[in-house]
C-alpha positions in Angstrom: 150.3 99.0 143.1 150.4 95.2 142.8 153.9 93.5 142.5 154.9 92.4 139.0 153.6 88.9 138.3 155.9 85.9 138.2 155.6 82.7 136.0 156.3 80.4 138.9 156.3 80.5 142.7 156.4 77.7 145.3 153.1 76.9 147.1 152.8 77.1 150.9 155.3 80.0 151.1 154.9 83.6 152.0 155.9 84.5 148.5 152.9 82.6 147.2 150.6 84.8 149.3 152.3 88.1 148.3 153.2 87.6 144.6 150.8 87.4 141.7 151.4 84.0 139.9 150.4 84.2 136.2 151.9 81.6 133.9 152.4 83.2 130.4 151.0 80.2 128.5 147.6 80.8 130.1 147.0 83.6 127.6 145.5 81.6 124.7 144.5 82.8 121.2 141.1 84.1 122.2 140.6 83.5 126.0 142.7 82.5 129.0 143.1 79.2 130.8 145.3 78.2 133.8 145.6 75.3 136.2 144.5 76.9 139.5 147.3 76.9 142.1 150.3 75.9 140.0 149.8 78.4 137.1 147.5 81.1 138.6 146.9 82.2 142.2 144.3 84.6 143.6 146.7 87.5 143.4 147.4 86.5 139.8 143.6 86.8 139.2 143.7 90.2 140.8 146.5 91.3 138.5 144.5 90.0 135.5 141.6 92.1 136.6 143.8 95.2 136.8 145.1 94.3 133.4 141.7 94.0 131.8 140.6 97.3 133.3 143.7 99.0 132.0 143.1 97.6 128.6 139.5 98.9 128.6 140.7 102.4 129.4 143.5 102.1 126.8 140.9 101.2 124.1 138.6 104.0 125.3 135.8 101.5 126.3 133.4 102.7 128.9 134.7 101.0 132.1 131.5 99.1 132.9 131.9 95.3 132.9 129.7 92.2 133.5 131.3 89.4 135.5 130.0 85.9 136.3 131.4 82.5 137.3 130.7 78.9 136.5 130.1 76.1 138.9 133.5 75.0 140.1 134.6 74.8 143.7 137.1 77.7 143.2 135.4 79.8 140.5 133.8 82.3 142.8 137.1 82.9 144.6 138.8 83.5 141.3 136.0 85.9 140.2 136.1 88.0 143.4 139.9 88.4 143.1 139.4 89.4 139.4 136.7 91.9 140.6 139.2 93.4 143.1 141.6 94.0 140.2 138.9 95.4 138.0 137.7 97.8 140.6 141.3 98.9 141.3 141.5 99.8 137.6 138.4 102.1 138.0 135.9 99.7 136.5 132.2 99.6 137.5 131.5 95.9 138.0 128.1 94.3 137.4 128.2 90.8 139.0 125.5 88.4 137.7 126.8 85.6 140.0 126.6 82.0 139.1 126.1 81.8 135.3 126.6 80.1 132.0 128.9 82.1 129.6 126.0 83.1 127.2 124.1 84.5 130.2 127.1 86.9 130.7 127.0 87.8 127.0 123.3 88.4 127.2 123.9 90.7 130.1 126.0 93.0 128.0 122.9 93.7 125.9 120.3 93.6 128.7 122.2 95.8 131.1 123.8 97.9 128.4 127.3 97.1 129.5 130.1 97.1 126.9 132.5 94.6 128.5 132.4 91.1 129.9 134.7 88.8 131.9 133.3 85.4 132.5 135.2 83.2 134.9 135.0 79.7 133.5 137.1 76.7 132.6 134.5 75.7 130.0 134.8 72.0 129.3 138.3 71.7 130.7 138.8 69.1 133.5 138.6 70.2 137.1 141.6 72.0 138.3 141.4 74.4 135.3 140.1 78.0 135.5 140.0 80.8 132.9 138.3 83.9 131.7 136.3 84.6 128.5 136.5 88.3 127.8 135.1 90.9 125.4 134.6 94.7 125.0 132.7 94.9 121.7 129.4 92.9 122.0 128.7 90.3 120.7 132.4 89.7 120.1 135.0 88.3 122.4 138.7 89.0 122.5 140.9 87.7 119.7 144.7 87.4 119.4 145.4 91.1 119.3 143.5 91.9 122.4 144.7 88.9 124.3 148.3 89.7 123.2 148.1 93.2 124.5 146.4 92.0 127.8 149.3 89.6 128.2 151.8 92.4 127.8 150.0 94.6 130.4 149.7 91.8 133.0 153.1 90.2 132.7 154.9 93.5 132.7 153.1 94.7 135.8 152.0 97.9 133.9 148.3 97.8 135.0 147.3 101.3 136.0 145.2 101.9 139.2 142.4 104.4 138.9 139.7 105.9 141.0 136.0 105.3 140.4 135.7 101.6 140.8 132.3 100.3 142.0 130.5 97.0 142.5 126.9 96.0 141.9 125.4 92.5 142.4 122.6 92.0 139.9 119.9 89.9 141.6 117.9 87.2 139.9 119.5 87.9 136.5 119.1 84.2 135.6 115.3 84.8 135.5 115.8 87.6 132.8 118.0 85.2 130.8 115.5 82.4 130.8 112.6 84.8 130.0 114.6 86.1 127.0 115.4 82.6 125.7 111.8 81.4 125.7 110.0 84.6 124.6 107.8 83.7 121.6 109.1 80.1 121.5 106.3 77.5 121.6 106.5 74.2 119.8 103.4 73.2 117.8 103.9 69.5 118.5 105.0 67.8 121.8 108.6 66.7 121.9 110.3 64.4 124.4 114.0 65.3 124.9 116.9 64.2 127.1 118.7 67.2 128.6 122.2 66.2 129.8 124.4 68.7 131.7 127.2 66.6 133.1 126.5 68.2 136.6 127.8 71.5 135.2 126.3 75.0 135.3 123.8 74.4 132.4 121.9 72.3 134.9 120.5 75.5 136.3 118.7 76.4 133.2 118.4 73.6 130.5 115.4 71.7 131.7 113.5 74.8 132.6 114.0 76.4 129.2 113.1 73.3 127.3 110.0 72.7 129.3 109.0 76.3 128.8 108.9 75.9 125.0 106.8 72.8 125.2 109.2 69.8 125.7 108.8 66.8 127.9 112.2 66.7 129.5 114.1 63.7 130.8 116.9 65.1 133.0 120.3 63.5 132.9 123.0 64.7 135.4 121.3 68.1 135.8 122.1 68.3 139.5 125.0 70.7 140.1 128.1 68.9 141.4 131.5 70.4 140.8 133.2 67.1 141.2 131.7 66.0 137.9 131.1 62.4 139.2 129.8 60.9 136.0 131.9 62.4 133.1 133.4 65.7 132.2 130.6 68.0 130.7 132.0 68.1 127.2 129.6 67.3 124.2 132.6 66.3 122.1 133.5 63.6 124.7 132.2 60.2 123.6 131.7 59.2 127.2 129.1 61.9 127.6 127.5 61.2 124.2 127.2 57.5 125.0 125.5 58.3 128.3 123.0 60.6 126.4 122.5 57.8 123.8 121.6 55.3 126.5 119.1 57.7 128.1 117.5 58.4 124.7 117.0 54.8 124.0 115.8 54.0 127.5 113.2 56.8 127.5 112.1 56.8 123.9 113.0 60.5 123.5 113.0 62.2 120.1 116.4 63.8 120.7 119.2 64.1 123.3 120.8 67.4 124.0 124.1 67.6 125.8 125.6 70.8 127.3 129.1 71.7 128.3 130.4 73.0 131.6 129.6 76.7 130.8 126.6 76.2 128.6 127.8 77.7 125.4 127.9 74.4 123.5 125.4 71.8 122.6 125.8 68.1 121.4 123.0 66.1 119.8 121.9 62.5 119.8 119.1 61.3 117.5 116.0 59.2 118.4 117.8 56.0 117.5 120.6 56.7 119.9 123.0 57.8 117.1 125.5 60.4 118.2 125.5 63.2 115.5 128.7 65.2 115.5 127.9 68.9 115.9 129.2 69.8 112.4 126.6 67.6 110.8 124.0 69.0 113.1 125.1 72.3 111.6 124.4 71.0 108.1 120.9 70.0 109.2 120.3 73.4 110.8 121.7 75.1 107.7 119.2 73.1 105.6 116.4 74.2 107.8 117.4 77.9 108.0 118.2 78.2 104.3 114.8 76.6 103.3 113.2 79.6 105.0 115.9 82.1 104.2 117.3 81.2 100.7 120.8 82.4 99.7 122.1 82.4 103.3 125.7 82.6 104.1 127.2 80.3 106.8 130.6 80.2 108.5 132.1 76.9 109.6 135.4 76.0 111.2 138.2 74.0 109.5 137.4 70.9 111.7 133.9 70.7 110.1 132.5 68.2 107.6 133.0 68.8 103.8 129.3 68.5 103.4 128.8 72.2 103.9 130.5 72.7 100.5 129.0 69.7 98.7 125.5 69.0 100.2 123.0 69.2 97.3 120.2 70.7 99.4 122.4 73.5 100.6 123.4 74.1 97.0 119.8 74.2 95.8 119.0 76.7 98.6 121.7 79.0 97.3 123.9 78.6 100.4 127.4 80.0 100.4 129.9 78.7 103.0 133.1 80.2 104.5 135.5 77.8 106.2 137.4 79.7 108.9 139.7 79.3 111.9 138.5 77.1 114.8 137.6 79.0 118.0 134.6 80.7 119.4 136.1 84.2 119.1 137.3 83.6 115.5 133.9 82.2 114.3 131.9 84.9 116.2 134.0 87.6 114.6 133.7 86.1 111.1 130.0 85.7 111.4 129.7 89.3 112.4 132.0 90.6 109.6 130.2 88.7 106.9 126.7 89.2 108.4 126.2 85.5 108.0 123.0 83.7 109.0 124.9 81.5 111.4 128.2 80.0 112.3 128.9 76.3 113.3 131.9 74.6 114.9 132.5 70.9 115.2 133.0 71.4 119.0 129.3 72.3 119.4 129.5 76.1 119.4 126.6 77.5 117.3 126.4 81.2 116.5 123.1 82.5 115.3 122.4 86.0 114.0 118.9 87.5 113.8 116.2 86.3 113.8 117.5 83.4 115.9 120.2 84.9 118.1 122.4 87.9 118.8 125.6 86.5 117.2 127.2 84.9 120.3 127.3 81.2 121.1 124.6 79.8 123.4 124.0 76.1 123.8 120.4 76.7 124.8 119.7 78.8 121.8 121.2 76.0 119.7 119.0 73.4 121.6 115.9 75.5 120.9 116.9 75.7 117.2 117.2 71.9 117.1 113.8 71.5 118.7 112.2 74.0 116.3 113.8 72.2 113.3 112.1 69.0 114.5 108.9 71.0 114.9 109.2 72.3 111.3 109.6 68.7 110.2 106.8 67.2 112.4 106.4 63.5 111.7 110.0 63.1 110.4 112.3 61.8 113.2 115.8 63.2 113.6 117.3 59.9 112.6 115.5 60.3 109.2 116.8 63.8 108.8 120.3 62.6 109.6 120.0 59.6 107.2 119.0 62.0 104.4 122.4 63.6 104.5 125.0 62.3 102.1 127.0 59.6 103.9 130.5 60.4 105.2 132.8 58.5 107.6 134.0 60.8 110.2 136.2 60.7 113.3 135.5 62.5 116.6 137.8 65.2 117.6 141.0 63.5 118.8 143.6 65.3 120.9 147.1 64.0 121.6 148.9 65.7 124.5 151.4 68.3 123.5 152.8 71.0 125.9 151.7 74.6 125.4 155.3 75.7 125.0 155.9 73.5 121.9 152.6 72.7 120.3 152.7 75.5 117.7 156.2 74.5 116.7 155.1 70.9 116.3 152.2 72.0 114.1 154.5 74.3 112.0 156.7 71.3 111.4 153.7 69.2 110.4 152.6 71.9 107.9 156.0 72.0 106.4 156.2 68.2 106.2 152.8 67.7 104.5 153.1 70.7 102.2 156.4 69.4 101.0 155.0 66.0 100.3 152.0 67.5 98.4 154.2 69.8 96.4 156.4 66.9 95.5 153.4 65.0 94.2 153.7 62.2 96.8 150.6 60.2 97.4 148.9 60.3 100.9 146.7 57.3 101.9 147.1 56.1 98.3 145.8 59.3 96.7 147.1 62.6 95.4 146.6 65.7 97.4 143.9 68.0 95.8 144.1 70.9 98.2 146.2 72.1 101.2 144.4 74.6 103.5 146.5 76.4 106.1 144.1 78.9 107.5 144.4 77.1 110.9 146.9 74.3 111.1 146.8 72.2 108.0 143.8 70.5 106.3 144.8 68.0 103.6 142.1 67.3 101.0 142.7 64.2 98.8 141.4 63.6 95.3 138.2 61.8 96.4 137.3 64.5 99.1 138.8 62.6 102.0 140.5 65.0 104.3 142.6 65.2 107.5 143.3 68.1 109.9 146.1 68.8 112.4 146.1 72.0 114.4 147.1 73.2 117.9 144.4 73.3 120.5 143.7 76.9 121.5 142.8 76.2 125.1 144.6 73.1 126.3 148.1 71.5 126.0 147.0 69.4 123.1 147.0 69.0 119.3 143.7 68.5 117.5 143.2 65.8 114.8 140.0 65.2 112.7 139.6 63.1 109.6 136.6 62.4 107.3 136.0 60.6 104.0 132.9 60.8 101.7 133.9 57.5 100.1 134.7 54.9 102.8 135.7 54.1 106.3 138.9 52.6 105.0 139.9 55.9 103.4 139.1 57.8 106.6 141.4 55.4 108.5 144.1 55.6 105.9 144.4 59.4 106.1 144.4 59.1 109.9 147.2 56.6 109.7 149.3 59.0 107.6 148.8 61.8 110.1 149.1 59.7 113.2 152.3 58.1 111.8 153.9 61.5 111.5 152.7 62.8 114.9 153.7 59.6 116.7 157.3 60.1 115.5 157.5 63.5 117.2 159.0 63.3 120.7 156.8 66.1 122.0 153.5 64.4 121.1 151.9 62.1 123.7 148.8 60.0 124.2 145.4 60.8 122.7 142.4 61.5 124.8 140.4 59.3 122.3 141.3 57.6 119.1 139.6 55.8 116.2 
C-alpha cells in the first residue's frame, strides 16, 4: 500500500523519495497538470495511477487502459510510474509509447480498450506534466470524474488488486497514420507549411499531409524537448508569426501549426494572415453545412459571434450551441447533441462522422482544412477568409492568477459586471444586451461587441477575449473596461500577450 500523498515535500530528502507528492490544485476541471518536481514526484504519479485504476473498478469499467506519453524529457518516467500504479490497481496496460494525444484516443477504438491515460503537458511550458484521461470513448473525464479521482488519490484510498499486466504495442503509430489517410486524396496539388514547434506532432504531421497529396514545407518538425524556437502552442502569436513568415517565403497555400501533443491546429492563410481558430471553424462549418444542410455545431464561449450571425451558415440551416470552454466539455456536448462538429478558439476541433470519431485531433482538422481548399479549388484561403463578415478580434490573452484564487477572482468579476448590467450602466459607451455566465462571464453589448473573462482550466491564469463586429475602437473599449477591473485586483498579474 502506498503512503498517503502529501501536498508539499522538500526536494533532495529521504521523504521526497518515500512519499507521494501530489499538489491538490493539479486536478483541473477536465484533466490534470502539475509542475514536475515541486508539485508532483514519481511516487505521486504512481499514486495517481493507483487512483485511476481504483476509479475504473468503482465505475465498473473493464480494467484495460491505453497509455502513451508526449515528447518531454521527463514524460516517459512519469508514464512508467503511472503504469506501476495502474498495474497495482489490477489494470491491464496497453502502452503505445511516444504518441500524440489523439493517437491514444484512436487506440481506444483500434485496440478495443475502454480507458485511456495520456501523459502530456499539452501546450504548457517545459516543466509541466499532466494526464488526459477517459473511460467512455470518445469522451474524456469531466469535473465529476476528476473530482472523484482527486478524492481517491489525496485520501490515499486507492485499492491494490491482483491481475495487473503490461503490453507494449509495437508500431502503433503506423496504424494511426494509416487510419488518418485512408480514403483521403486531394484532387488538386496543395503546398502547405507544417509547423510543429519541435513537439510530438513532428513525428506524424508531414507524413500525413504528404500522404493525402500535399507538398510539405516542414517548419520545426524535428523533435527537441527544449523547444528552442517557441512553445508549440497555435494560440501563441510567436508561433503563428513564424508560420506566417514561412508561408510567405515558400508561397504555400496554407500554414498549419500543431501544439505539443497534436490535438490542436492553428491556421495561416496564403497571404500570411493568421486566422484565429474560431474563424477557421466558421469556414469549416460553411464547408460542412454546404454538403450537410441543417447541421448543428457546438462552439466554446471564447469563440466569435459569427457562428450565430453569419448569413451563409443561416442560409444552410445551421444551428449553433455556445458551451463551456475545454476539450472535455465540448467533446461531451458534441456527443450529447450528435452535432456535426465542435470548435474551440484554442484550436481544438471535434468532428463526428463522416470526418472523425468525436475526439479532438489536430491532424484530422488539418486534413479537413486541406479538403475544404480542395472543394474550393481556385479560391485561395485568403479569399475564403475575406468573404467572412468582418470583425475585430483579440487573441486569447491570459493574465497570471494563482490556481488557489483564480475562481474567486472570476466570481467577483461576474458579480461586478452583472451588477453594472442590471443597474443599466453603460460599458464601453454602450448598454449591455446580454450576460452569459455558462463559463465565466461573456458581456455582449448592443452592437454585438463582446468581452469574456474566465478562469483557465489548465494553468494559473485567467482568460480574456474580446471581439467587435463594428470597429477596432469598440473592441479596444470593451477590453479597457475588463482590463481596468482586472488590473485593480491584487491577485491578477501580467498578461502573456495583450492587445
